[in-house]
Each structure stands twice: as C-alpha cells, then as structure tokens.
N, CA and C atoms of all chains as a GROMACS GRO file, in nm:
protein
  579
    1UNK      N    1   0.839   1.183  -2.393
    1UNK     CA    2   0.817   1.145  -2.246
    1UNK      C    3   0.856   1.266  -2.154
    2UNK      N    4   0.777   1.369  -2.158
    2UNK     CA    5   0.816   1.479  -2.082
    2UNK      C    6   0.715   1.507  -1.968
    3UNK      N    7   0.733   1.610  -1.898
    3UNK     CA    8   0.640   1.629  -1.780
    3UNK      C    9   0.508   1.686  -1.815
    4UNK      N   10   0.498   1.743  -1.935
    4UNK     CA   11   0.372   1.805  -1.954
    4UNK      C   12   0.253   1.717  -1.976
    5UNK      N   13   0.283   1.580  -1.988
    5UNK     CA   14   0.178   1.484  -1.990
    5UNK      C   15   0.100   1.484  -1.851
    6UNK      N   16   0.181   1.495  -1.742
    6UNK     CA   17   0.121   1.495  -1.614
    6UNK      C   18   0.016   1.622  -1.602
    7UNK      N   19   0.069   1.733  -1.648
    7UNK     CA   20  -0.007   1.854  -1.632
    7UNK      C   21  -0.135   1.838  -1.725
    8UNK      N   22  -0.115   1.781  -1.842
    8UNK     CA   23  -0.238   1.759  -1.924
    8UNK      C   24  -0.330   1.677  -1.867
    9UNK      N   25  -0.293   1.564  -1.810
    9UNK     CA   26  -0.393   1.468  -1.751
    9UNK      C   27  -0.464   1.549  -1.631
   10UNK      N   28  -0.390   1.613  -1.544
   10UNK     CA   29  -0.451   1.682  -1.427
   10UNK      C   30  -0.552   1.787  -1.479
   11UNK      N   31  -0.513   1.860  -1.599
   11UNK     CA   32  -0.604   1.961  -1.640
   11UNK      C   33  -0.729   1.900  -1.696
   12UNK      N   34  -0.712   1.793  -1.760
   12UNK     CA   35  -0.833   1.721  -1.823
   12UNK      C   36  -0.924   1.676  -1.711
   13UNK      N   37  -0.858   1.615  -1.602
   13UNK     CA   38  -0.938   1.566  -1.482
   13UNK      C   39  -1.018   1.679  -1.426
   14UNK      N   40  -0.957   1.796  -1.403
   14UNK     CA   41  -1.033   1.903  -1.337
   14UNK      C   42  -1.127   1.959  -1.426
   15UNK      N   43  -1.094   1.971  -1.554
   15UNK     CA   44  -1.192   2.025  -1.656
   15UNK      C   45  -1.323   1.936  -1.652
   16UNK      N   46  -1.307   1.804  -1.664
   16UNK     CA   47  -1.422   1.727  -1.663
   16UNK      C   48  -1.502   1.744  -1.537
   17UNK      N   49  -1.433   1.736  -1.426
   17UNK     CA   50  -1.507   1.769  -1.298
   17UNK      C   51  -1.590   1.888  -1.301
   18UNK      N   52  -1.528   2.002  -1.351
   18UNK     CA   53  -1.600   2.130  -1.352
   18UNK      C   54  -1.715   2.122  -1.449
   19UNK      N   55  -1.696   2.080  -1.564
   19UNK     CA   56  -1.805   2.071  -1.663
   19UNK      C   57  -1.912   1.982  -1.604
   20UNK      N   58  -1.878   1.876  -1.540
   20UNK     CA   59  -1.978   1.785  -1.482
   20UNK      C   60  -2.062   1.865  -1.384
   21UNK      N   61  -1.997   1.941  -1.302
   21UNK     CA   62  -2.079   2.022  -1.203
   21UNK      C   63  -2.173   2.116  -1.275
   22UNK      N   64  -2.109   2.197  -1.382
   22UNK     CA   65  -2.202   2.287  -1.440
   22UNK      C   66  -2.315   2.218  -1.506
   23UNK      N   67  -2.283   2.103  -1.579
   23UNK     CA   68  -2.399   2.044  -1.644
   23UNK      C   69  -2.506   1.999  -1.540
   24UNK      N   70  -2.457   1.948  -1.420
   24UNK     CA   71  -2.543   1.895  -1.323
   24UNK      C   72  -2.633   2.010  -1.271
   25UNK      N   73  -2.562   2.123  -1.250
   25UNK     CA   74  -2.638   2.252  -1.199
   25UNK      C   75  -2.753   2.283  -1.295
   26UNK      N   76  -2.724   2.276  -1.431
   26UNK     CA   77  -2.827   2.324  -1.523
   26UNK      C   78  -2.910   2.194  -1.563
   27UNK      N   79  -2.932   2.106  -1.460
   27UNK     CA   80  -3.012   1.989  -1.456
   27UNK      C   81  -3.006   1.912  -1.597
   28UNK      N   82  -2.882   1.896  -1.646
   28UNK     CA   83  -2.867   1.805  -1.755
   28UNK      C   84  -2.775   1.684  -1.700
   29UNK      N   85  -2.829   1.596  -1.625
   29UNK     CA   86  -2.741   1.505  -1.552
   29UNK      C   87  -2.677   1.400  -1.644
   30UNK      N   88  -2.759   1.360  -1.755
   30UNK     CA   89  -2.702   1.256  -1.839
   30UNK      C   90  -2.578   1.313  -1.912
   31UNK      N   91  -2.587   1.441  -1.958
   31UNK     CA   92  -2.473   1.502  -2.027
   31UNK      C   93  -2.358   1.500  -1.924
   32UNK      N   94  -2.377   1.525  -1.804
   32UNK     CA   95  -2.268   1.535  -1.696
   32UNK      C   96  -2.188   1.400  -1.699
   33UNK      N   97  -2.272   1.294  -1.690
   33UNK     CA   98  -2.203   1.162  -1.680
   33UNK      C   99  -2.125   1.150  -1.810
   34UNK      N  100  -2.190   1.184  -1.929
   34UNK     CA  101  -2.125   1.164  -2.055
   34UNK      C  102  -1.986   1.239  -2.060
   35UNK      N  103  -1.986   1.362  -2.021
   35UNK     CA  104  -1.870   1.434  -2.034
   35UNK      C  105  -1.761   1.373  -1.930
   36UNK      N  106  -1.801   1.342  -1.818
   36UNK     CA  107  -1.700   1.277  -1.728
   36UNK      C  108  -1.643   1.146  -1.787
   37UNK      N  109  -1.733   1.062  -1.852
   37UNK     CA  110  -1.680   0.950  -1.913
   37UNK      C  111  -1.590   0.986  -2.029
   38UNK      N  112  -1.618   1.081  -2.109
   38UNK     CA  113  -1.538   1.121  -2.220
   38UNK      C  114  -1.398   1.160  -2.165
   39UNK      N  115  -1.395   1.243  -2.071
   39UNK     CA  116  -1.271   1.286  -2.016
   39UNK      C  117  -1.187   1.170  -1.963
   40UNK      N  118  -1.256   1.076  -1.894
   40UNK     CA  119  -1.188   0.960  -1.853
   40UNK      C  120  -1.121   0.881  -1.962
   41UNK      N  121  -1.207   0.862  -2.067
   41UNK     CA  122  -1.157   0.782  -2.186
   41UNK      C  123  -1.036   0.847  -2.245
   42UNK      N  124  -1.036   0.984  -2.257
   42UNK     CA  125  -0.913   1.050  -2.311
   42UNK      C  126  -0.795   1.024  -2.233
   43UNK      N  127  -0.815   1.054  -2.104
   43UNK     CA  128  -0.696   1.024  -2.013
   43UNK      C  129  -0.649   0.885  -2.016
   44UNK      N  130  -0.748   0.790  -2.026
   44UNK     CA  131  -0.706   0.649  -2.022
   44UNK      C  132  -0.637   0.617  -2.150
   45UNK      N  133  -0.671   0.677  -2.264
   45UNK     CA  134  -0.597   0.648  -2.387
   45UNK      C  135  -0.463   0.701  -2.377
   46UNK      N  136  -0.432   0.818  -2.326
   46UNK     CA  137  -0.295   0.873  -2.305
   46UNK      C  138  -0.214   0.783  -2.224
   47UNK      N  139  -0.268   0.731  -2.105
   47UNK     CA  140  -0.194   0.658  -2.010
   47UNK      C  141  -0.156   0.527  -2.068
   48UNK      N  142  -0.251   0.460  -2.140
   48UNK     CA  143  -0.227   0.326  -2.193
   48UNK      C  144  -0.124   0.337  -2.313
   49UNK      N  145  -0.127   0.450  -2.377
   49UNK     CA  146  -0.020   0.459  -2.475
   49UNK      C  147   0.113   0.467  -2.417
   50UNK      N  148   0.127   0.541  -2.312
   50UNK     CA  149   0.259   0.548  -2.237
   50UNK      C  150   0.293   0.415  -2.183
   51UNK      N  151   0.197   0.346  -2.116
   51UNK     CA  152   0.236   0.220  -2.057
   51UNK      C  153   0.282   0.116  -2.170
   52UNK      N  154   0.215   0.125  -2.283
   52UNK     CA  155   0.247   0.038  -2.388
   52UNK      C  156   0.392   0.067  -2.440
   53UNK      N  157   0.424   0.193  -2.446
   53UNK     CA  158   0.569   0.222  -2.496
   53UNK      C  159   0.668   0.176  -2.389
   54UNK      N  160   0.636   0.199  -2.264
   54UNK     CA  161   0.721   0.144  -2.150
   54UNK      C  162   0.743   0.007  -2.167
   55UNK      N  163   0.637  -0.069  -2.184
   55UNK     CA  164   0.652  -0.228  -2.186
   55UNK      C  165   0.730  -0.263  -2.307
   56UNK      N  166   0.711  -0.187  -2.424
   56UNK     CA  167   0.793  -0.222  -2.542
   56UNK      C  168   0.936  -0.206  -2.511
   57UNK      N  169   0.971  -0.086  -2.452
   57UNK     CA  170   1.119  -0.067  -2.431
   57UNK      C  171   1.175  -0.167  -2.335
   58UNK      N  172   1.097  -0.206  -2.223
   58UNK     CA  173   1.141  -0.312  -2.127
   58UNK      C  174   1.164  -0.441  -2.202
   59UNK      N  175   1.071  -0.463  -2.283
   59UNK     CA  176   1.070  -0.594  -2.357
   59UNK      C  177   1.199  -0.607  -2.440
   60UNK      N  178   1.230  -0.495  -2.514
   60UNK     CA  179   1.341  -0.490  -2.602
   60UNK      C  180   1.469  -0.488  -2.517
   61UNK      N  181   1.465  -0.426  -2.405
   61UNK     CA  182   1.584  -0.414  -2.325
   61UNK      C  183   1.627  -0.540  -2.263
   62UNK      N  184   1.531  -0.619  -2.210
   62UNK     CA  185   1.570  -0.744  -2.142
   62UNK      C  186   1.550  -0.853  -2.225
   63UNK      N  187   1.515  -0.841  -2.357
   63UNK     CA  188   1.482  -0.950  -2.457
   63UNK      C  189   1.388  -1.045  -2.390
   64UNK      N  190   1.270  -0.995  -2.357
   64UNK     CA  191   1.170  -1.072  -2.276
   64UNK      C  192   1.068  -1.127  -2.369
   65UNK      N  193   1.101  -1.201  -2.485
   65UNK     CA  194   1.008  -1.248  -2.577
   65UNK      C  195   0.931  -1.373  -2.544
   66UNK      N  196   2.208   1.685  -1.281
   66UNK     CA  197   2.184   1.535  -1.243
   66UNK      C  198   2.039   1.494  -1.265
   67UNK      N  199   2.019   1.378  -1.312
   67UNK     CA  200   1.875   1.344  -1.341
   67UNK      C  201   1.799   1.322  -1.218
   68UNK      N  202   1.858   1.283  -1.107
   68UNK     CA  203   1.796   1.250  -0.992
   68UNK      C  204   1.704   1.354  -0.940
   69UNK      N  205   1.752   1.492  -0.949
   69UNK     CA  206   1.681   1.599  -0.912
   69UNK      C  207   1.548   1.614  -0.995
   70UNK      N  208   1.560   1.595  -1.121
   70UNK     CA  209   1.433   1.598  -1.201
   70UNK      C  210   1.348   1.498  -1.163
   71UNK      N  211   1.399   1.375  -1.136
   71UNK     CA  212   1.302   1.258  -1.104
   71UNK      C  213   1.231   1.296  -0.973
   72UNK      N  214   1.304   1.345  -0.874
   72UNK     CA  215   1.245   1.365  -0.747
   72UNK      C  216   1.127   1.476  -0.756
   73UNK      N  217   1.161   1.584  -0.841
   73UNK     CA  218   1.076   1.699  -0.861
   73UNK      C  219   0.947   1.651  -0.924
   74UNK      N  220   0.966   1.563  -1.038
   74UNK     CA  221   0.845   1.507  -1.108
   74UNK      C  222   0.760   1.426  -0.995
   75UNK      N  223   0.832   1.343  -0.924
   75UNK     CA  224   0.759   1.264  -0.834
   75UNK      C  225   0.674   1.342  -0.729
   76UNK      N  226   0.736   1.451  -0.673
   76UNK     CA  227   0.661   1.529  -0.583
   76UNK      C  228   0.548   1.600  -0.647
   77UNK      N  229   0.578   1.662  -0.758
   77UNK     CA  230   0.472   1.737  -0.826
   77UNK      C  231   0.350   1.648  -0.859
   78UNK      N  232   0.374   1.527  -0.911
   78UNK     CA  233   0.259   1.453  -0.952
   78UNK      C  234   0.189   1.396  -0.833
   79UNK      N  235   0.266   1.374  -0.722
   79UNK     CA  236   0.192   1.332  -0.602
   79UNK      C  237   0.092   1.442  -0.559
   80UNK      N  238   0.132   1.571  -0.558
   80UNK     CA  239   0.057   1.681  -0.525
   80UNK      C  240  -0.063   1.693  -0.614
   81UNK      N  241  -0.033   1.677  -0.746
   81UNK     CA  242  -0.147   1.686  -0.851
   81UNK      C  243  -0.240   1.576  -0.817
   82UNK      N  244  -0.201   1.454  -0.792
   82UNK     CA  245  -0.286   1.340  -0.777
   82UNK      C  246  -0.373   1.374  -0.654
   83UNK      N  247  -0.310   1.434  -0.558
   83UNK     CA  248  -0.389   1.452  -0.439
   83UNK      C  249  -0.505   1.564  -0.468
   84UNK      N  250  -0.461   1.671  -0.537
   84UNK     CA  251  -0.570   1.766  -0.563
   84UNK      C  252  -0.681   1.714  -0.649
   85UNK      N  253  -0.649   1.630  -0.744
   85UNK     CA  254  -0.751   1.590  -0.844
   85UNK      C  255  -0.833   1.474  -0.774
   86UNK      N  256  -0.779   1.414  -0.665
   86UNK     CA  257  -0.842   1.299  -0.604
   86UNK      C  258  -0.976   1.335  -0.550
   87UNK      N  259  -0.994   1.466  -0.493
   87UNK     CA  260  -1.127   1.488  -0.431
   87UNK      C  261  -1.227   1.504  -0.552
   88UNK      N  262  -1.191   1.550  -0.670
   88UNK     CA  263  -1.288   1.560  -0.781
   88UNK      C  264  -1.303   1.428  -0.839
   89UNK      N  265  -1.188   1.368  -0.884
   89UNK     CA  266  -1.200   1.253  -0.973
   89UNK      C  267  -1.099   1.149  -0.937
   90UNK      N  268  -1.136   1.058  -0.843
   90UNK     CA  269  -1.025   0.955  -0.789
   90UNK      C  270  -0.964   0.883  -0.907
   91UNK      N  271  -1.041   0.849  -1.005
   91UNK     CA  272  -0.973   0.759  -1.104
   91UNK      C  273  -0.872   0.829  -1.185
   92UNK      N  274  -0.886   0.965  -1.215
   92UNK     CA  275  -0.790   1.043  -1.278
   92UNK      C  276  -0.668   1.054  -1.192
   93UNK      N  277  -0.674   1.058  -1.057
   93UNK     CA  278  -0.569   1.076  -0.967
   93UNK      C  279  -0.476   0.944  -0.983
   94UNK      N  280  -0.544   0.838  -0.986
   94UNK     CA  281  -0.463   0.709  -1.009
   94UNK      C  282  -0.383   0.714  -1.134
   95UNK      N  283  -0.452   0.756  -1.243
   95UNK     CA  284  -0.388   0.767  -1.380
   95UNK      C  285  -0.269   0.866  -1.368
   96UNK      N  286  -0.282   0.975  -1.292
   96UNK     CA  287  -0.167   1.073  -1.282
   96UNK      C  288  -0.046   0.996  -1.221
   97UNK      N  289  -0.076   0.914  -1.108
   97UNK     CA  290   0.043   0.852  -1.048
   97UNK      C  291   0.094   0.742  -1.144
   98UNK      N  292   0.017   0.681  -1.222
   98UNK     CA  293   0.079   0.578  -1.310
   98UNK      C  294   0.158   0.649  -1.418
   99UNK      N  295   0.105   0.761  -1.465
   99UNK     CA  296   0.175   0.833  -1.573
   99UNK      C  297   0.315   0.901  -1.515
  100UNK      N  298   0.312   0.928  -1.390
  100UNK     CA  299   0.437   0.978  -1.329
  100UNK      C  300   0.535   0.861  -1.313
  101UNK      N  301   0.488   0.742  -1.275
  101UNK     CA  302   0.577   0.627  -1.264
  101UNK      C  303   0.631   0.597  -1.400
  102UNK      N  304   0.549   0.603  -1.505
  102UNK     CA  305   0.597   0.564  -1.634
  102UNK      C  306   0.718   0.669  -1.679
  103UNK      N  307   0.688   0.794  -1.652
  103UNK     CA  308   0.783   0.893  -1.696
  103UNK      C  309   0.909   0.873  -1.616
  104UNK      N  310   0.904   0.841  -1.492
  104UNK     CA  311   1.028   0.825  -1.409
  104UNK      C  312   1.106   0.706  -1.468
  105UNK      N  313   1.027   0.595  -1.492
  105UNK     CA  314   1.103   0.475  -1.546
  105UNK      C  315   1.157   0.500  -1.691
  106UNK      N  316   1.098   0.592  -1.766
  106UNK     CA  317   1.166   0.624  -1.896
  106UNK      C  318   1.289   0.696  -1.878
  107UNK      N  319   1.293   0.786  -1.772
  107UNK     CA  320   1.413   0.864  -1.748
  107UNK      C  321   1.520   0.773  -1.706
  108UNK      N  322   1.489   0.661  -1.622
  108UNK     CA  323   1.597   0.576  -1.582
  108UNK      C  324   1.633   0.479  -1.696
  109UNK      N  325   1.554   0.462  -1.803
  109UNK     CA  326   1.572   0.353  -1.903
  109UNK      C  327   1.710   0.373  -1.961
  110UNK      N  328   1.761   0.490  -1.998
  110UNK     CA  329   1.894   0.491  -2.068
  110UNK      C  330   1.998   0.451  -1.977
  111UNK      N  331   1.992   0.484  -1.836
  111UNK     CA  332   2.090   0.423  -1.751
  111UNK      C  333   2.087   0.277  -1.749
  112UNK      N  334   1.961   0.226  -1.766
  112UNK     CA  335   1.942   0.088  -1.759
  112UNK      C  336   2.012   0.020  -1.879
  113UNK      N  337   1.989   0.080  -2.005
  113UNK     CA  338   2.048   0.024  -2.124
  113UNK      C  339   2.199   0.021  -2.098
  114UNK      N  340   2.258   0.130  -2.048
  114UNK     CA  341   2.403   0.126  -2.023
  114UNK      C  342   2.436   0.010  -1.941
  115UNK      N  343   2.377  -0.009  -1.822
  115UNK     CA  344   2.407  -0.123  -1.734
  115UNK      C  345   2.396  -0.261  -1.799
  116UNK      N  346   2.289  -0.272  -1.887
  116UNK     CA  347   2.283  -0.412  -1.944
  116UNK      C  348   2.387  -0.433  -2.048
  117UNK      N  349   2.422  -0.327  -2.127
  117UNK     CA  350   2.538  -0.355  -2.219
  117UNK      C  351   2.659  -0.383  -2.143
  118UNK      N  352   2.688  -0.313  -2.039
  118UNK     CA  353   2.825  -0.349  -1.955
  118UNK      C  354   2.814  -0.489  -1.910
  119UNK      N  355   2.690  -0.530  -1.857
  119UNK     CA  356   2.687  -0.659  -1.797
  119UNK      C  357   2.704  -0.766  -1.917
  120UNK      N  358   2.643  -0.738  -2.035
  120UNK     CA  359   2.664  -0.840  -2.137
  120UNK      C  360   2.810  -0.850  -2.184
  121UNK      N  361   2.884  -0.730  -2.190
  121UNK     CA  362   3.013  -0.727  -2.230
  121UNK      C  363   3.102  -0.807  -2.135
  122UNK      N  364   3.086  -0.778  -2.000
  122UNK     CA  365   3.154  -0.849  -1.897
  122UNK      C  366   3.133  -0.998  -1.907
  123UNK      N  367   3.004  -1.044  -1.928
  123UNK     CA  368   2.980  -1.185  -1.924
  123UNK      C  369   3.047  -1.248  -2.037
  124UNK      N  370   3.046  -1.174  -2.155
  124UNK     CA  371   3.111  -1.241  -2.278
  124UNK      C  372   3.262  -1.252  -2.245
  125UNK      N  373   3.332  -1.154  -2.184
  125UNK     CA  374   3.466  -1.169  -2.156
  125UNK      C  375   3.492  -1.279  -2.057
  126UNK      N  376   3.402  -1.291  -1.963
  126UNK     CA  377   3.426  -1.403  -1.853
  126UNK      C  378   3.376  -1.545  -1.914
  127UNK      N  379   3.324  -1.539  -2.030
  127UNK     CA  380   3.309  -1.670  -2.078
  127UNK      C  381   3.165  -1.743  -2.033
  128UNK      N  382   3.085  -1.658  -1.971
  128UNK     CA  383   2.955  -1.714  -1.924
  128UNK      C  384   2.868  -1.743  -2.057
  129UNK      N  385   2.804  -1.853  -2.061
  129UNK     CA  386   2.741  -1.876  -2.187
  129UNK      C  387   2.610  -1.798  -2.198
  130UNK      N  388   2.558  -1.792  -2.330
  130UNK     CA  389   2.458  -1.689  -2.358
  130UNK      C  390   2.325  -1.730  -2.280
  131UNK      N  391   2.295  -1.858  -2.272
  131UNK     CA  392   2.158  -1.895  -2.214
  131UNK      C  393   2.144  -1.851  -2.071
  132UNK      N  394   2.257  -1.870  -2.003
  132UNK     CA  395   2.260  -1.825  -1.853
  132UNK      C  396   2.234  -1.673  -1.851
  133UNK      N  397   2.310  -1.596  -1.932
  133UNK     CA  398   2.288  -1.450  -1.914
  133UNK      C  399   2.152  -1.410  -1.959
  134UNK      N  400   2.095  -1.468  -2.070
  134UNK     CA  401   1.970  -1.420  -2.120
  134UNK      C  402   1.867  -1.456  -2.004
  135UNK      N  403   1.884  -1.580  -1.940
  135UNK     CA  404   1.779  -1.606  -1.838
  135UNK      C  405   1.787  -1.505  -1.720
  136UNK      N  406   1.916  -1.462  -1.682
  136UNK     CA  407   1.927  -1.362  -1.584
  136UNK      C  408   1.861  -1.233  -1.624
  137UNK      N  409   1.887  -1.188  -1.740
  137UNK     CA  410   1.823  -1.066  -1.788
  137UNK      C  411   1.675  -1.091  -1.786
  138UNK      N  412   1.622  -1.202  -1.828
  138UNK     CA  413   1.479  -1.218  -1.831
  138UNK      C  414   1.423  -1.209  -1.690
  139UNK      N  415   1.497  -1.270  -1.595
  139UNK     CA  416   1.441  -1.268  -1.455
  139UNK      C  417   1.434  -1.118  -1.408
  140UNK      N  418   1.541  -1.045  -1.435
  140UNK     CA  419   1.532  -0.893  -1.393
  140UNK      C  420   1.419  -0.829  -1.472
  141UNK      N  421   1.398  -0.854  -1.597
  141UNK     CA  422   1.286  -0.784  -1.660
  141UNK      C  423   1.160  -0.824  -1.612
  142UNK      N  424   1.130  -0.952  -1.572
  142UNK     CA  425   1.007  -0.995  -1.529
  142UNK      C  426   0.986  -0.927  -1.381
  143UNK      N  427   1.098  -0.928  -1.303
  143UNK     CA  428   1.078  -0.869  -1.168
  143UNK      C  429   1.039  -0.712  -1.182
  144UNK      N  430   1.109  -0.659  -1.283
  144UNK     CA  431   1.084  -0.507  -1.305
  144UNK      C  432   0.934  -0.486  -1.336
  145UNK      N  433   0.885  -0.562  -1.436
  145UNK     CA  434   0.747  -0.532  -1.475
  145UNK      C  435   0.647  -0.577  -1.374
  146UNK      N  436   0.662  -0.689  -1.302
  146UNK     CA  437   0.567  -0.721  -1.206
  146UNK      C  438   0.562  -0.628  -1.088
  147UNK      N  439   0.683  -0.581  -1.044
  147UNK     CA  440   0.687  -0.491  -0.935
  147UNK      C  441   0.607  -0.364  -0.968
  148UNK      N  442   0.625  -0.317  -1.098
  148UNK     CA  443   0.562  -0.203  -1.150
  148UNK      C  444   0.403  -0.217  -1.148
  149UNK      N  445   0.358  -0.322  -1.213
  149UNK     CA  446   0.208  -0.332  -1.219
  149UNK      C  447   0.157  -0.374  -1.085
  150UNK      N  448   0.227  -0.439  -1.000
  150UNK     CA  449   0.172  -0.470  -0.863
  150UNK      C  450   0.165  -0.348  -0.787
  151UNK      N  451   0.261  -0.260  -0.791
  151UNK     CA  452   0.243  -0.139  -0.707
  151UNK      C  453   0.130  -0.055  -0.763
  152UNK      N  454   0.113  -0.044  -0.897
  152UNK     CA  455   0.009   0.027  -0.947
  152UNK      C  456  -0.131  -0.025  -0.899
  153UNK      N  457  -0.139  -0.155  -0.911
  153UNK     CA  458  -0.268  -0.212  -0.861
  153UNK      C  459  -0.287  -0.183  -0.714
  154UNK      N  460  -0.192  -0.198  -0.636
  154UNK     CA  461  -0.213  -0.164  -0.488
  154UNK      C  462  -0.242  -0.017  -0.473
  155UNK      N  463  -0.180   0.073  -0.562
  155UNK     CA  464  -0.211   0.208  -0.545
  155UNK      C  465  -0.359   0.233  -0.575
  156UNK      N  466  -0.412   0.162  -0.662
  156UNK     CA  467  -0.556   0.183  -0.707
  156UNK      C  468  -0.647   0.117  -0.602
  157UNK      N  469  -0.594   0.060  -0.497
  157UNK     CA  470  -0.669   0.015  -0.386
  157UNK      C  471  -0.697  -0.132  -0.406
  158UNK      N  472  -0.639  -0.194  -0.514
  158UNK     CA  473  -0.680  -0.345  -0.524
  158UNK      C  474  -0.563  -0.430  -0.486
  159UNK      N  475  -0.542  -0.455  -0.360
  159UNK     CA  476  -0.427  -0.512  -0.300
  159UNK      C  477  -0.424  -0.670  -0.354
  160UNK      N  478  -0.546  -0.731  -0.370
  160UNK     CA  479  -0.543  -0.872  -0.406
  160UNK      C  480  -0.492  -0.893  -0.542
  161UNK      N  481  -0.530  -0.804  -0.642
  161UNK     CA  482  -0.478  -0.813  -0.773
  161UNK      C  483  -0.328  -0.799  -0.780
  162UNK      N  484  -0.280  -0.699  -0.701
  162UNK     CA  485  -0.140  -0.678  -0.698
  162UNK      C  486  -0.060  -0.798  -0.647
  163UNK      N  487  -0.111  -0.854  -0.548
  163UNK     CA  488  -0.048  -0.982  -0.485
  163UNK      C  489  -0.045  -1.097  -0.589
  164UNK      N  490  -0.174  -1.104  -0.664
  164UNK     CA  491  -0.176  -1.211  -0.772
  164UNK      C  492  -0.071  -1.184  -0.873
  165UNK      N  493  -0.050  -1.063  -0.923
  165UNK     CA  494   0.050  -1.036  -1.016
  165UNK      C  495   0.190  -1.076  -0.971
  166UNK      N  496   0.225  -1.029  -0.842
  166UNK     CA  497   0.355  -1.064  -0.789
  166UNK      C  498   0.371  -1.212  -0.780
  167UNK      N  499   0.267  -1.280  -0.742
  167UNK     CA  500   0.289  -1.426  -0.728
  167UNK      C  501   0.303  -1.486  -0.864
  168UNK      N  502   0.230  -1.435  -0.969
  168UNK     CA  503   0.253  -1.488  -1.102
  168UNK      C  504   0.399  -1.467  -1.149
  169UNK      N  505   0.450  -1.338  -1.106
  169UNK     CA  506   0.589  -1.310  -1.149
  169UNK      C  507   0.683  -1.394  -1.087
  170UNK      N  508   0.656  -1.439  -0.952
  170UNK     CA  509   0.744  -1.524  -0.884
  170UNK      C  510   0.758  -1.660  -0.957
  171UNK      N  511   0.628  -1.711  -1.004
  171UNK     CA  512   0.625  -1.842  -1.064
  171UNK      C  513   0.706  -1.837  -1.200
  172UNK      N  514   0.682  -1.730  -1.271
  172UNK     CA  515   0.750  -1.723  -1.406
  172UNK      C  516   0.901  -1.718  -1.373
  173UNK      N  517   0.948  -1.647  -1.271
  173UNK     CA  518   1.086  -1.634  -1.252
  173UNK      C  519   1.142  -1.774  -1.217
  174UNK      N  520   1.060  -1.850  -1.137
  174UNK     CA  521   1.112  -1.988  -1.102
  174UNK      C  522   1.122  -2.072  -1.228
  175UNK      N  523   1.026  -2.061  -1.309
  175UNK     CA  524   1.032  -2.132  -1.436
  175UNK      C  525   1.158  -2.099  -1.525
  176UNK      N  526   1.182  -1.964  -1.529
  176UNK     CA  527   1.301  -1.932  -1.608
  176UNK      C  528   1.423  -1.976  -1.542
  177UNK      N  529   1.434  -1.983  -1.406
  177UNK     CA  530   1.553  -2.016  -1.329
  177UNK      C  531   1.581  -2.168  -1.334
  178UNK      N  532   1.478  -2.240  -1.364
  178UNK     CA  533   1.493  -2.397  -1.346
  178UNK      C  534   1.611  -2.444  -1.434
  179UNK      N  535   1.625  -2.411  -1.575
  179UNK     CA  536   1.739  -2.466  -1.643
  179UNK      C  537   1.870  -2.418  -1.592
  180UNK      N  538   1.881  -2.309  -1.540
  180UNK     CA  539   2.006  -2.269  -1.476
  180UNK      C  540   2.050  -2.360  -1.362
  181UNK      N  541   1.938  -2.386  -1.279
  181UNK     CA  542   1.951  -2.478  -1.167
  181UNK      C  543   2.010  -2.614  -1.209
  182UNK      N  544   1.940  -2.666  -1.312
  182UNK     CA  545   1.978  -2.803  -1.349
  182UNK      C  546   2.119  -2.800  -1.403
  183UNK      N  547   2.161  -2.693  -1.477
  183UNK     CA  548   2.302  -2.685  -1.528
  183UNK      C  549   2.393  -2.693  -1.408
  184UNK      N  550   2.357  -2.606  -1.315
  184UNK     CA  551   2.455  -2.606  -1.200
  184UNK      C  552   2.468  -2.749  -1.135
  185UNK      N  553   2.358  -2.817  -1.119
  185UNK     CA  554   2.350  -2.947  -1.053
  185UNK      C  555   2.428  -3.049  -1.145
  186UNK      N  556   2.413  -3.039  -1.272
  186UNK     CA  557   2.501  -3.128  -1.368
  186UNK      C  558   2.642  -3.098  -1.350
  187UNK      N  559   2.683  -2.971  -1.337
  187UNK     CA  560   2.833  -2.944  -1.330
  187UNK      C  561   2.881  -2.998  -1.190
  188UNK      N  562   2.792  -2.987  -1.089
  188UNK     CA  563   2.841  -3.036  -0.956
  188UNK      C  564   2.850  -3.192  -0.960
  189UNK      N  565   2.756  -3.260  -1.022
  189UNK     CA  566   2.764  -3.401  -1.018
  189UNK      C  567   2.880  -3.447  -1.117
  190UNK      N  568   2.904  -3.377  -1.217
  190UNK     CA  569   3.034  -3.417  -1.292
  190UNK      C  570   3.158  -3.406  -1.204
  191UNK      N  571   3.168  -3.298  -1.124
  191UNK     CA  572   3.288  -3.279  -1.050
  191UNK      C  573   3.301  -3.390  -0.946
  192UNK      N  574   3.187  -3.419  -0.881
  192UNK     CA  575   3.192  -3.517  -0.770
  192UNK      C  576   3.225  -3.662  -0.831
  193UNK      N  577   3.151  -3.696  -0.945
  193UNK     CA  578   3.170  -3.838  -0.987
  193UNK      C  579   3.316  -3.865  -1.037
   0.00000   0.00000   0.00000
C-alpha cells in the first residue's frame, strides 16, 4: 500500500487519453474507444482490489461479520 | 511522523486528480478513491492499537463482551459508511451517498437496540 499506485493510475489515465487522441486523429474511432475502455478497466481492477483489501482489514479489525 | 506523509499524499493525489480530470474524469475519481484507501491503510495500524487498548480496558472494567462488540461494530459501520458515502458524493452522486449513510444509520440503530434494552432492564431492576 504505497504511493506509487497513485502515480500508476494517473499514468494509465493520461496514457489512455493520449492514445485515444492519436487513434482518433488517424480516423480509427472504434479503436480509440476500445483503448480508453481497456485503460479504465485496468485502473478499475487495481482500485477495486485496494478497496477489497481495505474492507477486509476493517472487517477483521472491528469484527463486523 | 506519519501525519506529514498522509498530508503529502493527499495533496499530491488531489493535484493528480485535477490534472487527469480534464482528460478522463472517471480516472480522476479513481485516483481520489485510491488516495483515500492508502491514507486509511496508513491509519489502520494506529486503529488496531486503539482497539486493543479499548478491549483491554473494558475487560479490566468488567464490561461484558456483547456490549463492547456492539460498540466496535457501530464504529466499524460508521467508518465504512462514511468512507463510501463520501466517495459517492465525490463522484457527483449525492443521492447514493445519502442512501448509504441512511442505511448505515439504520444498521447502527439495529446494533444498538440490545444495548438499549439492557440499560432499561438494569434501570427497571434498580427502581423496582
């Protein structure tokens, strides 16, 4: 749980935005939407995994079963 | 001190969320959520310390286990609902956030009911 996750997510976000623009310019619009979606899914997976771990620790900490 | 790191992480991720917002608003929200999770993880070990001290004190004071576990449950539910409600409001969905906090209040009420009835039983025994 260190800080580089935030930088990774920001990098992926900017990367998908840039690739989307490039693909749009070379008139491949469907590829652009696909790459943006793929980037979003990757980021979502990372964040959901972190949230799951946080909820597990809180559940075990407060014995919230 | 950990608090310096936490403040730095919060500021940095706020700035990152702002920069990414113009390109990808949904990734900006995910950045703020991940920053919140990281900050909560840094606080988690202090929380574990506090909970263990509370349990030891309550054992020494003779508070029975059901009461203490419901108190901890209430704190946990409050903790989780506040976290997810603020994330939902951050994402612009105020109504979902309010529904989550309302559900949290209902759950806390249900958990607190047995404690209430225990107190009333004790009082009625004293009075009669």
